[in-house]
C-alpha positions in Angstrom: 75.0 86.3 84.2 78.1 84.1 84.3 81.3 85.4 85.7 84.7 83.8 85.9 86.7 84.2 89.0 90.2 83.6 87.7 92.9 82.8 90.2 96.2 84.4 89.0 99.2 83.2 91.1 102.7 84.6 91.3 105.1 82.1 89.5 106.9 79.8 91.9 104.6 80.4 94.8 103.4 76.8 94.9 106.9 75.4 94.9 107.8 77.7 97.9 105.0 76.2 100.1 105.4 73.1 102.1 103.1 70.2 101.3 101.1 70.8 104.5 100.7 74.5 103.6 99.5 73.6 100.1 97.0 71.1 101.4 95.6 73.6 103.9 95.2 76.2 101.1 93.5 73.6 98.9 91.1 72.7 101.7 90.3 76.4 102.1 89.6 76.7 98.4 87.5 73.5 98.4 85.3 74.9 101.3 84.9 78.2 99.4 83.7 76.2 96.4 81.3 74.2 98.5 79.9 77.4 100.0 79.3 78.8 96.5 77.5 75.5 95.5 75.4 75.6 98.7 74.2 79.1 97.7 73.4 77.9 94.2 76.1 80.2 92.6 78.7 77.7 91.4 78.6 76.6 87.8 82.1 75.0 87.6 85.5 75.1 89.3 88.9 73.6 88.9 92.4 73.9 90.3 95.0 73.8 87.5 98.5 72.3 87.5 101.4 74.8 87.1 102.2 76.0 83.6 105.3 73.8 83.6 102.8 71.0 82.7 101.1 73.1 80.0 101.5 73.5 76.2 100.7 76.6 74.2 99.2 75.9 70.8 99.0 78.2 67.8 98.3 77.7 64.1 100.5 79.9 61.8 100.3 79.6 58.0 98.5 76.3 58.4 101.2 74.8 60.7 100.9 74.1 64.4 103.3 75.9 66.7 103.6 74.1 70.0 105.5 75.4 73.0 105.9 73.4 76.2 105.8 75.2 79.5 107.0 76.7 81.7 106.5 80.0 80.0 109.5 82.1 81.1 108.1 85.5 80.0 105.1 85.1 82.4 105.5 86.3 86.0 102.1 84.9 86.9 100.1 81.8 86.0 96.5 80.8 86.1 96.1 78.5 89.1 92.4 77.8 88.8 88.9 79.2 88.5 85.4 79.4 89.7 82.6 80.0 87.2 79.7 81.6 89.0 76.2 82.7 88.3 75.6 86.2 89.6 73.0 88.9 89.2 75.6 91.6 88.7 79.3 92.4 88.5 79.1 93.8 92.0 77.9 90.4 93.3 80.8 88.7 91.5 83.3 91.1 93.0 81.9 90.5 96.4 82.4 86.7 95.9 86.0 87.4 94.7 86.6 89.3 98.0 85.4 86.2 99.9 87.7 83.9 98.0 90.7 82.7 100.1 93.0 83.1 97.1 92.6 86.9 97.3 94.9 86.7 100.4 97.9 85.2 98.4 97.0 85.7 94.7 94.9 87.9 92.5 91.3 87.0 91.8 90.3 88.5 88.4 86.6 88.9 87.7 85.5 88.5 84.1 82.0 88.5 82.7 81.2 85.8 80.2 80.0 87.3 76.8 80.2 86.6 73.1 83.6 87.3 71.6 82.2 89.9 69.3 81.3 92.2 72.2 83.9 94.7 73.0 
């Protein structure tokens, strides 16, 4: 089964770090991804730019509604993800506990499934 380990960061956290701190955290996350790959668990992963570089897109009454970030109402932002292949939710949660981001952000575990499933 596929599970998404979603890295949810407090807004402004990246800006508060020094470049050296940011590079060290990125290196830790890269090593974690390499470990997942070596165990045959990693399907995909990416680090994402802050939402200040994002756009929200909606279609309303046939018209596009675009909103550039940052998104002020959000206290958190998605900072990245790991898509993993696990035998169970428990295994995915165990991987989330290993993730370095769990020390400074939230790692949300979500099972991939068709959108018609509740």
